[in-house]
All heavy atoms as TSV, in Angstrom:
chain	resi	resn	atom	element	x	y	z
A	1	MET	N	N	-157.760	30.707	-222.804
A	1	MET	CA	C	-158.296	31.375	-223.959
A	1	MET	C	C	-158.947	32.730	-223.589
A	1	MET	O	O	-158.655	33.816	-224.239
A	1	MET	CB	C	-159.388	30.583	-224.750
A	1	MET	CG	C	-158.884	29.427	-225.482
A	1	MET	SD	S	-160.053	28.460	-226.173
A	1	MET	CE	C	-161.558	29.394	-226.488
A	2	ILE	N	N	-159.680	32.689	-222.612
A	2	ILE	CA	C	-160.393	33.942	-221.977
A	2	ILE	C	C	-159.332	34.948	-221.703
A	2	ILE	O	O	-159.461	36.223	-222.160
A	2	ILE	CB	C	-161.225	33.583	-220.885
A	2	ILE	CG1	C	-162.291	32.800	-221.342
A	2	ILE	CG2	C	-161.770	34.889	-220.220
A	2	ILE	CD1	C	-163.306	32.167	-220.188
A	3	ASP	N	N	-158.261	34.642	-220.950
A	3	ASP	CA	C	-157.264	35.662	-220.593
A	3	ASP	C	C	-156.602	36.177	-221.761
A	3	ASP	O	O	-156.117	37.309	-221.643
A	3	ASP	CB	C	-156.276	34.966	-219.608
A	3	ASP	CG	C	-156.787	34.520	-218.363
A	3	ASP	OD1	O	-157.881	34.961	-217.953
A	3	ASP	OD2	O	-156.164	33.709	-217.622
A	4	LYS	N	N	-156.449	35.382	-222.814
A	4	LYS	CA	C	-155.646	36.031	-224.025
A	4	LYS	C	C	-156.641	36.463	-225.020
A	4	LYS	O	O	-156.209	36.934	-225.994
A	4	LYS	CB	C	-154.889	34.862	-224.582
A	4	LYS	CG	C	-153.884	34.242	-223.615
A	4	LYS	CD	C	-152.697	33.680	-224.331
A	4	LYS	CE	C	-151.689	33.213	-223.360
A	4	LYS	NZ	N	-150.544	34.042	-223.133
A	5	GLY	N	N	-157.900	36.556	-224.697
A	5	GLY	CA	C	-158.998	37.054	-225.765
A	5	GLY	C	C	-159.042	36.229	-226.930
A	5	GLY	O	O	-159.222	36.874	-228.109
A	6	MET	N	N	-158.901	34.897	-226.904
A	6	MET	CA	C	-158.907	34.175	-228.108
A	6	MET	C	C	-160.167	33.506	-228.343
A	6	MET	O	O	-160.976	33.161	-227.481
A	6	MET	CB	C	-157.872	33.057	-227.984
A	6	MET	CG	C	-156.456	33.372	-228.025
A	6	MET	SD	S	-155.368	31.947	-227.950
A	6	MET	CE	C	-154.957	31.906	-229.660
A	7	LYS	N	N	-160.515	33.231	-229.630
A	7	LYS	CA	C	-161.681	32.444	-230.016
A	7	LYS	C	C	-161.235	30.987	-230.243
A	7	LYS	O	O	-160.006	30.731	-230.464
A	7	LYS	CB	C	-162.274	33.055	-231.357
A	7	LYS	CG	C	-162.936	34.327	-231.180
A	7	LYS	CD	C	-163.441	34.892	-232.519
A	7	LYS	CE	C	-163.962	36.277	-232.365
A	7	LYS	NZ	N	-164.462	36.909	-233.743
A	8	LYS	N	N	-162.206	30.176	-230.116
A	8	LYS	CA	C	-161.911	28.601	-230.324
A	8	LYS	C	C	-161.219	28.465	-231.708
A	8	LYS	O	O	-160.157	27.653	-231.728
A	8	LYS	CB	C	-163.125	27.836	-230.298
A	8	LYS	CG	C	-163.701	27.620	-228.910
A	8	LYS	CD	C	-164.976	26.778	-228.902
A	8	LYS	CE	C	-165.645	26.864	-227.542
A	8	LYS	NZ	N	-166.875	26.070	-227.571
A	9	SER	N	N	-161.615	29.072	-232.742
A	9	SER	CA	C	-161.039	28.913	-234.180
A	9	SER	C	C	-159.538	29.369	-234.053
A	9	SER	O	O	-158.642	28.743	-234.748
A	9	SER	CB	C	-161.735	29.614	-235.148
A	9	SER	OG	O	-161.906	30.972	-234.895
A	10	GLU	N	N	-159.332	30.489	-233.368
A	10	GLU	CA	C	-157.916	31.025	-233.329
A	10	GLU	C	C	-156.982	29.984	-232.507
A	10	GLU	O	O	-155.840	29.826	-232.897
A	10	GLU	CB	C	-157.869	32.336	-232.697
A	10	GLU	CG	C	-158.562	33.403	-233.351
A	10	GLU	CD	C	-158.690	34.774	-232.560
A	10	GLU	OE1	O	-158.928	34.648	-231.385
A	10	GLU	OE2	O	-158.605	35.692	-233.201
A	11	LEU	N	N	-157.546	29.447	-231.465
A	11	LEU	CA	C	-156.865	28.514	-230.742
A	11	LEU	C	C	-156.469	27.217	-231.481
A	11	LEU	O	O	-155.354	26.687	-231.521
A	11	LEU	CB	C	-157.636	28.050	-229.444
A	11	LEU	CG	C	-156.926	26.989	-228.635
A	11	LEU	CD1	C	-155.582	27.560	-227.933
A	11	LEU	CD2	C	-157.878	26.472	-227.526
A	12	ARG	N	N	-157.468	26.777	-232.277
A	12	ARG	CA	C	-157.287	25.568	-233.193
A	12	ARG	C	C	-156.125	25.916	-234.305
A	12	ARG	O	O	-155.320	24.986	-234.394
A	12	ARG	CB	C	-158.505	25.236	-233.894
A	12	ARG	CG	C	-158.480	23.906	-234.634
A	12	ARG	CD	C	-159.828	23.567	-235.267
A	12	ARG	NE	N	-160.401	24.485	-236.205
A	12	ARG	CZ	C	-159.888	24.665	-237.549
A	12	ARG	NH1	N	-159.032	23.824	-237.849
A	12	ARG	NH2	N	-160.345	25.489	-238.261
A	13	GLU	N	N	-156.167	26.960	-234.810
A	13	GLU	CA	C	-155.129	27.470	-235.777
A	13	GLU	C	C	-153.780	27.542	-235.159
A	13	GLU	O	O	-152.789	27.080	-235.681
A	13	GLU	CB	C	-155.525	28.683	-236.495
A	13	GLU	CG	C	-156.789	28.647	-237.431
A	13	GLU	CD	C	-157.145	29.932	-238.025
A	13	GLU	OE1	O	-156.314	30.911	-237.890
A	13	GLU	OE2	O	-158.305	30.008	-238.490
A	14	LEU	N	N	-153.652	28.118	-233.993
A	14	LEU	CA	C	-152.463	28.427	-233.310
A	14	LEU	C	C	-151.742	27.067	-232.904
A	14	LEU	O	O	-150.549	26.883	-233.137
A	14	LEU	CB	C	-152.667	29.230	-232.042
A	14	LEU	CG	C	-151.534	29.508	-231.226
A	14	LEU	CD1	C	-150.463	30.396	-231.968
A	14	LEU	CD2	C	-151.835	30.059	-229.858
A	15	THR	N	N	-152.542	26.160	-232.417
A	15	THR	CA	C	-151.974	24.865	-231.846
A	15	THR	C	C	-151.947	23.749	-232.870
A	15	THR	O	O	-151.216	22.732	-232.694
A	15	THR	CB	C	-152.800	24.484	-230.686
A	15	THR	OG1	O	-154.144	24.170	-231.006
A	15	THR	CG2	C	-152.706	25.415	-229.541
A	16	GLY	N	N	-152.855	23.804	-233.915
A	16	GLY	CA	C	-152.844	22.768	-234.867
A	16	GLY	C	C	-153.739	21.518	-234.466
A	16	GLY	O	O	-153.762	20.508	-235.034
A	17	ILE	N	N	-154.604	21.831	-233.395
A	17	ILE	CA	C	-155.399	20.656	-232.901
A	17	ILE	C	C	-156.652	20.604	-233.779
A	17	ILE	O	O	-157.091	21.555	-234.353
A	17	ILE	CB	C	-155.816	20.746	-231.435
A	17	ILE	CG1	C	-156.663	22.053	-231.250
A	17	ILE	CG2	C	-154.580	20.742	-230.526
A	17	ILE	CD1	C	-157.095	22.229	-229.754
A	18	GLY	N	N	-157.210	19.374	-233.830
A	18	GLY	CA	C	-158.338	19.189	-234.749
A	18	GLY	C	C	-159.646	19.634	-234.081
A	18	GLY	O	O	-159.743	19.937	-232.978
A	19	THR	N	N	-160.643	19.734	-234.897
A	19	THR	CA	C	-161.919	20.131	-234.400
A	19	THR	C	C	-162.589	19.180	-233.323
A	19	THR	O	O	-163.206	19.645	-232.506
A	19	THR	CB	C	-162.992	20.360	-235.603
A	19	THR	OG1	O	-162.998	19.223	-236.396
A	19	THR	CG2	C	-162.576	21.498	-236.472
A	20	ASN	N	N	-162.356	17.925	-233.505
A	20	ASN	CA	C	-162.819	17.023	-232.617
A	20	ASN	C	C	-162.212	17.130	-231.147
A	20	ASN	O	O	-162.920	17.081	-230.217
A	20	ASN	CB	C	-162.693	15.495	-233.094
A	20	ASN	CG	C	-163.474	15.196	-234.222
A	20	ASN	OD1	O	-164.584	15.787	-234.474
A	20	ASN	ND2	N	-163.097	14.113	-234.962
A	21	THR	N	N	-160.894	17.412	-231.280
A	21	THR	CA	C	-160.114	17.594	-230.001
A	21	THR	C	C	-160.684	18.864	-229.378
A	21	THR	O	O	-160.853	18.997	-228.135
A	21	THR	CB	C	-158.613	17.761	-230.253
A	21	THR	OG1	O	-158.305	16.535	-230.926
A	21	THR	CG2	C	-157.910	17.951	-228.916
A	22	LEU	N	N	-160.914	19.890	-230.082
A	22	LEU	CA	C	-161.361	21.226	-229.674
A	22	LEU	C	C	-162.791	21.052	-228.968
A	22	LEU	O	O	-163.065	21.520	-227.897
A	22	LEU	CB	C	-161.479	22.191	-230.635
A	22	LEU	CG	C	-161.819	23.680	-230.255
A	22	LEU	CD1	C	-160.813	24.177	-229.245
A	22	LEU	CD2	C	-161.851	24.549	-231.430
A	23	ALA	N	N	-163.658	20.181	-229.612
A	23	ALA	CA	C	-164.887	19.905	-229.129
A	23	ALA	C	C	-164.887	19.185	-227.799
A	23	ALA	O	O	-165.479	19.458	-226.790
A	23	ALA	CB	C	-165.706	19.000	-230.116
A	24	LYS	N	N	-163.869	18.250	-227.693
A	24	LYS	CA	C	-163.610	17.501	-226.422
A	24	LYS	C	C	-163.215	18.418	-225.276
A	24	LYS	O	O	-163.724	18.366	-224.242
A	24	LYS	CB	C	-162.555	16.409	-226.541
A	24	LYS	CG	C	-162.963	15.209	-227.254
A	24	LYS	CD	C	-161.959	14.198	-227.389
A	24	LYS	CE	C	-162.306	12.868	-227.989
A	24	LYS	NZ	N	-161.202	11.854	-227.928
A	25	LEU	N	N	-162.371	19.267	-225.584
A	25	LEU	CA	C	-161.959	20.340	-224.612
A	25	LEU	C	C	-163.073	21.196	-224.187
A	25	LEU	O	O	-163.190	21.516	-222.954
A	25	LEU	CB	C	-160.853	21.314	-225.245
A	25	LEU	CG	C	-159.395	20.668	-225.422
A	25	LEU	CD1	C	-158.548	21.648	-226.178
A	25	LEU	CD2	C	-158.784	20.383	-224.153
A	26	SER	N	N	-163.894	21.615	-225.105
A	26	SER	CA	C	-165.119	22.416	-224.728
A	26	SER	C	C	-166.073	21.665	-223.857
A	26	SER	O	O	-166.873	22.287	-223.036
A	26	SER	CB	C	-165.847	22.803	-226.013
A	26	SER	OG	O	-164.984	23.587	-226.816
A	27	LYS	N	N	-166.041	20.264	-223.971
A	27	LYS	CA	C	-167.127	19.522	-223.114
A	27	LYS	C	C	-166.388	18.929	-221.925
A	27	LYS	O	O	-166.928	17.977	-221.290
A	27	LYS	CB	C	-167.638	18.374	-224.010
A	27	LYS	CG	C	-168.508	18.942	-225.209
A	27	LYS	CD	C	-168.836	17.744	-226.095
A	27	LYS	CE	C	-169.611	18.236	-227.298
A	27	LYS	NZ	N	-169.910	17.069	-228.191
A	28	ASN	N	N	-165.137	19.303	-221.592
A	28	ASN	CA	C	-164.349	18.839	-220.508
A	28	ASN	C	C	-164.215	17.285	-220.573
A	28	ASN	O	O	-164.189	16.695	-219.521
A	28	ASN	CB	C	-165.065	19.218	-219.170
A	28	ASN	CG	C	-164.920	20.657	-218.863
A	28	ASN	OD1	O	-163.957	21.310	-219.167
A	28	ASN	ND2	N	-166.000	21.153	-218.291
A	29	GLN	N	N	-163.986	16.741	-221.782
A	29	GLN	CA	C	-163.722	15.434	-221.939
A	29	GLN	C	C	-162.151	15.189	-222.036
A	29	GLN	O	O	-161.456	16.088	-222.327
A	29	GLN	CB	C	-164.422	14.948	-223.262
A	29	GLN	CG	C	-165.963	14.993	-223.178
A	29	GLN	CD	C	-166.579	14.508	-224.520
A	29	GLN	OE1	O	-165.893	14.396	-225.608
A	29	GLN	NE2	N	-167.773	14.171	-224.434
A	30	PRO	N	N	-161.713	13.957	-221.770
A	30	PRO	CA	C	-160.408	13.638	-221.866
A	30	PRO	C	C	-159.740	13.887	-223.192
A	30	PRO	O	O	-160.333	13.527	-224.175
A	30	PRO	CB	C	-160.280	12.191	-221.418
A	30	PRO	CG	C	-161.589	11.784	-220.799
A	30	PRO	CD	C	-162.511	12.766	-221.329
A	31	VAL	N	N	-158.512	14.462	-223.136
A	31	VAL	CA	C	-157.582	14.610	-224.378
A	31	VAL	C	C	-156.218	14.198	-224.014
A	31	VAL	O	O	-155.873	13.930	-222.817
A	31	VAL	CB	C	-157.639	16.045	-224.879
A	31	VAL	CG1	C	-158.891	16.566	-225.335
A	31	VAL	CG2	C	-157.023	16.967	-223.720
A	32	SER	N	N	-155.431	13.900	-224.947
A	32	SER	CA	C	-154.121	13.428	-224.801
A	32	SER	C	C	-153.181	14.382	-224.136
A	32	SER	O	O	-153.412	15.575	-224.151
A	32	SER	CB	C	-153.477	12.879	-226.088
A	32	SER	OG	O	-153.126	13.952	-226.961
A	33	MET	N	N	-152.059	13.796	-223.526
A	33	MET	CA	C	-151.053	14.793	-222.894
A	33	MET	C	C	-150.424	15.599	-224.035
A	33	MET	O	O	-150.040	16.742	-223.789
A	33	MET	CB	C	-150.072	13.904	-222.115
A	33	MET	CG	C	-149.014	14.766	-221.467
A	33	MET	SD	S	-149.761	15.824	-220.226
A	33	MET	CE	C	-149.996	14.666	-218.918
A	34	GLU	N	N	-150.288	14.932	-225.112
A	34	GLU	CA	C	-149.700	15.722	-226.390
A	34	GLU	C	C	-150.508	17.051	-226.678
A	34	GLU	O	O	-149.842	18.045	-226.824
A	34	GLU	CB	C	-149.686	14.841	-227.496
A	34	GLU	CG	C	-149.014	15.465	-228.800
A	34	GLU	CD	C	-148.958	14.608	-229.986
A	34	GLU	OE1	O	-149.241	13.376	-229.858
A	34	GLU	OE2	O	-148.646	15.078	-231.039
A	35	VAL	N	N	-151.753	16.957	-226.542
A	35	VAL	CA	C	-152.696	18.056	-226.927
A	35	VAL	C	C	-152.427	19.125	-225.728
A	35	VAL	O	O	-152.227	20.313	-226.032
A	35	VAL	CB	C	-154.063	17.646	-226.982
A	35	VAL	CG1	C	-155.038	18.915	-226.909
A	35	VAL	CG2	C	-154.354	16.887	-228.092
A	36	LEU	N	N	-152.489	18.626	-224.467
A	36	LEU	CA	C	-152.174	19.604	-223.350
A	36	LEU	C	C	-150.826	20.375	-223.450
A	36	LEU	O	O	-150.698	21.453	-223.177
A	36	LEU	CB	C	-152.273	18.898	-222.068
A	36	LEU	CG	C	-153.692	18.319	-221.787
A	36	LEU	CD1	C	-153.675	17.537	-220.404
A	36	LEU	CD2	C	-154.729	19.303	-221.689
A	37	MET	N	N	-149.777	19.472	-223.889
A	37	MET	CA	C	-148.453	20.013	-224.078
A	37	MET	C	C	-148.445	21.126	-225.185
A	37	MET	O	O	-147.842	22.182	-225.024
A	37	MET	CB	C	-147.438	18.974	-224.372
A	37	MET	CG	C	-147.216	18.145	-223.038
A	37	MET	SD	S	-146.173	16.729	-223.386
A	37	MET	CE	C	-144.947	17.143	-224.472
A	38	LYS	N	N	-149.158	20.922	-226.187
A	38	LYS	CA	C	-149.272	21.864	-227.416
A	38	LYS	C	C	-149.909	23.189	-226.872
A	38	LYS	O	O	-149.481	24.208	-227.124
A	38	LYS	CB	C	-150.022	21.332	-228.502
A	38	LYS	CG	C	-149.322	20.390	-229.449
A	38	LYS	CD	C	-150.286	19.923	-230.498
A	38	LYS	CE	C	-149.606	18.799	-231.421
A	38	LYS	NZ	N	-150.408	18.342	-232.415
A	39	LEU	N	N	-150.947	22.997	-226.041
A	39	LEU	CA	C	-151.727	24.150	-225.625
A	39	LEU	C	C	-150.734	25.028	-224.826
A	39	LEU	O	O	-150.716	26.274	-224.835
A	39	LEU	CB	C	-152.850	23.764	-224.828
A	39	LEU	CG	C	-154.049	23.146	-225.585
A	39	LEU	CD1	C	-155.170	22.696	-224.649
A	39	LEU	CD2	C	-154.624	24.341	-226.475
A	40	CYS	N	N	-149.993	24.319	-223.790
A	40	CYS	CA	C	-149.177	25.066	-222.904
A	40	CYS	C	C	-148.043	25.760	-223.681
A	40	CYS	O	O	-147.749	26.919	-223.278
A	40	CYS	CB	C	-148.570	24.080	-221.851
A	40	CYS	SG	S	-149.854	23.520	-220.760
A	41	GLU	N	N	-147.490	25.086	-224.696
A	41	GLU	CA	C	-146.337	25.709	-225.366
A	41	GLU	C	C	-146.792	26.941	-226.169
A	41	GLU	O	O	-146.197	27.977	-226.023
A	41	GLU	CB	C	-145.882	24.733	-226.339
A	41	GLU	CG	C	-144.692	25.111	-227.198
A	41	GLU	CD	C	-144.209	24.100	-228.194
A	41	GLU	OE1	O	-144.330	22.858	-227.998
A	41	GLU	OE2	O	-143.607	24.564	-229.264
A	42	LYS	N	N	-147.997	26.754	-226.881
A	42	LYS	CA	C	-148.499	27.836	-227.731
A	42	LYS	C	C	-148.980	29.074	-226.844
A	42	LYS	O	O	-148.890	30.224	-227.199
A	42	LYS	CB	C	-149.432	27.360	-228.809
A	42	LYS	CG	C	-148.867	26.492	-229.776
A	42	LYS	CD	C	-147.762	27.002	-230.561
A	42	LYS	CE	C	-147.241	25.948	-231.600
A	42	LYS	NZ	N	-146.213	26.550	-232.560
A	43	LEU	N	N	-149.649	28.673	-225.755
A	43	LEU	CA	C	-150.229	29.763	-224.949
A	43	LEU	C	C	-149.170	30.281	-223.926
A	43	LEU	O	O	-149.538	31.171	-223.055
A	43	LEU	CB	C	-151.479	29.213	-224.267
A	43	LEU	CG	C	-152.626	28.866	-225.222
A	43	LEU	CD1	C	-153.721	28.196	-224.323
A	43	LEU	CD2	C	-153.136	30.083	-226.019
A	44	GLU	N	N	-148.049	29.711	-223.859
A	44	GLU	CA	C	-146.962	30.115	-222.945
A	44	GLU	C	C	-147.478	30.054	-221.442
A	44	GLU	O	O	-147.494	31.116	-220.727
A	44	GLU	CB	C	-146.434	31.480	-223.320
A	44	GLU	CG	C	-145.799	31.427	-224.653
A	44	GLU	CD	C	-145.249	32.897	-225.000
A	44	GLU	OE1	O	-145.498	33.818	-224.382
A	44	GLU	OE2	O	-144.571	32.900	-226.095
A	45	CYS	N	N	-148.042	28.997	-221.100
A	45	CYS	CA	C	-148.610	28.763	-219.749
A	45	CYS	C	C	-148.174	27.401	-219.138
A	45	CYS	O	O	-147.555	26.576	-219.773
A	45	CYS	CB	C	-150.076	28.864	-219.789
A	45	CYS	SG	S	-150.944	27.604	-220.686
A	46	ASP	N	N	-148.638	27.206	-217.885
A	46	ASP	CA	C	-148.272	25.915	-217.177
A	46	ASP	C	C	-149.395	24.976	-217.322
A	46	ASP	O	O	-150.561	25.328	-217.616
A	46	ASP	CB	C	-148.139	26.286	-215.732
A	46	ASP	CG	C	-147.535	25.125	-214.844
A	46	ASP	OD1	O	-146.335	24.781	-215.107
A	46	ASP	OD2	O	-148.397	24.522	-214.126
A	47	ILE	N	N	-149.272	23.722	-217.166
A	47	ILE	CA	C	-150.200	22.627	-217.238
A	47	ILE	C	C	-151.340	22.965	-216.376
A	47	ILE	O	O	-152.537	22.644	-216.630
A	47	ILE	CB	C	-149.668	21.303	-217.072
A	47	ILE	CG1	C	-150.591	20.202	-217.416
A	47	ILE	CG2	C	-149.130	21.066	-215.656
A	47	ILE	CD1	C	-150.723	19.930	-218.894
A	48	SER	N	N	-151.061	23.476	-215.163
A	48	SER	CA	C	-152.106	23.834	-214.207
A	48	SER	C	C	-153.084	24.918	-214.681
A	48	SER	O	O	-154.193	25.133	-214.121
A	48	SER	CB	C	-151.554	24.139	-212.804
A	48	SER	OG	O	-150.727	25.226	-212.972
A	49	ASP	N	N	-152.690	25.610	-215.672
A	49	ASP	CA	C	-153.534	26.759	-216.176
A	49	ASP	C	C	-154.533	26.138	-217.236
A	49	ASP	O	O	-155.538	26.889	-217.442
A	49	ASP	CB	C	-152.704	27.799	-216.954
A	49	ASP	CG	C	-151.751	28.471	-215.985
A	49	ASP	OD1	O	-152.154	28.802	-214.817
A	49	ASP	OD2	O	-150.609	28.807	-216.458
A	50	VAL	N	N	-154.301	25.011	-217.725
A	50	VAL	CA	C	-155.234	24.383	-218.674
A	50	VAL	C	C	-156.027	23.235	-218.182
A	50	VAL	O	O	-157.022	22.856	-218.934
A	50	VAL	CB	C	-154.547	24.144	-220.052
A	50	VAL	CG1	C	-153.953	25.323	-220.701
A	50	VAL	CG2	C	-153.416	23.138	-219.837
A	51	CYS	N	N	-155.607	22.637	-217.027
A	51	CYS	CA	C	-156.350	21.483	-216.599
A	51	CYS	C	C	-156.176	21.281	-215.172
A	51	CYS	O	O	-155.403	21.965	-214.515
A	51	CYS	CB	C	-155.952	20.173	-217.354
A	51	CYS	SG	S	-154.207	19.620	-216.896
A	52	GLU	N	N	-157.075	20.469	-214.507
A	52	GLU	CA	C	-156.976	20.146	-213.150
A	52	GLU	C	C	-157.366	18.746	-212.897
A	52	GLU	O	O	-158.070	18.180	-213.749
A	52	GLU	CB	C	-157.900	21.136	-212.289
A	52	GLU	CG	C	-159.399	20.909	-212.595
A	52	GLU	CD	C	-160.218	21.817	-211.679
A	52	GLU	OE1	O	-159.817	22.344	-210.670
A	52	GLU	OE2	O	-161.397	22.093	-212.185
A	53	PHE	N	N	-156.959	18.137	-211.869
A	53	PHE	CA	C	-157.297	16.768	-211.551
A	53	PHE	C	C	-158.469	16.910	-210.536
A	53	PHE	O	O	-158.327	17.469	-209.504
A	53	PHE	CB	C	-156.034	16.049	-210.841
A	53	PHE	CG	C	-156.417	14.719	-210.430
A	53	PHE	CD1	C	-156.513	13.649	-211.330
A	53	PHE	CD2	C	-156.530	14.458	-209.108
A	53	PHE	CE1	C	-156.816	12.339	-210.877
A	53	PHE	CE2	C	-156.814	13.125	-208.573
A	53	PHE	CZ	C	-157.054	12.157	-209.530
A	54	VAL	N	N	-159.507	16.103	-210.908
A	54	VAL	CA	C	-160.660	16.088	-209.988
A	54	VAL	C	C	-160.916	14.580	-209.620
A	54	VAL	O	O	-161.105	13.734	-210.536
A	54	VAL	CB	C	-161.921	16.491	-210.748
A	54	VAL	CG1	C	-163.186	16.451	-209.904
A	54	VAL	CG2	C	-161.676	18.027	-211.270
A	55	LYS	N	N	-160.794	14.385	-208.445
A	55	LYS	CA	C	-160.945	12.947	-207.887
A	55	LYS	C	C	-162.349	12.611	-207.860
A	55	LYS	O	O	-163.190	13.271	-207.457
A	55	LYS	CB	C	-160.319	12.860	-206.497
A	55	LYS	CG	C	-160.059	11.547	-206.030
A	55	LYS	CD	C	-159.256	11.569	-204.749
A	55	LYS	CE	C	-158.973	10.267	-204.270
A	55	LYS	NZ	N	-158.146	10.358	-202.978
A	56	LYS	N	N	-162.701	11.335	-208.430
A	56	LYS	CA	C	-164.089	10.952	-208.475
A	56	LYS	C	C	-164.448	10.052	-207.419
A	56	LYS	O	O	-163.713	9.430	-206.732
A	56	LYS	CB	C	-164.309	10.178	-209.775
A	56	LYS	CG	C	-164.384	11.073	-210.909
A	56	LYS	CD	C	-164.684	10.312	-212.258
A	56	LYS	CE	C	-164.701	11.306	-213.483
A	56	LYS	NZ	N	-165.230	10.645	-214.629
């Protein structure tokens, strides 16, 4: 979002994700793979650009 100069509301409108999902993303909480795929498709980026695996 930062690289593309987008606001959260613009991202929500572009991808069609709900406000609860957007809140989860903002809090680094888990979201579905479907949501991640939508983000990558609409933002024209790779999965590694929107998430990372952190071993606990």
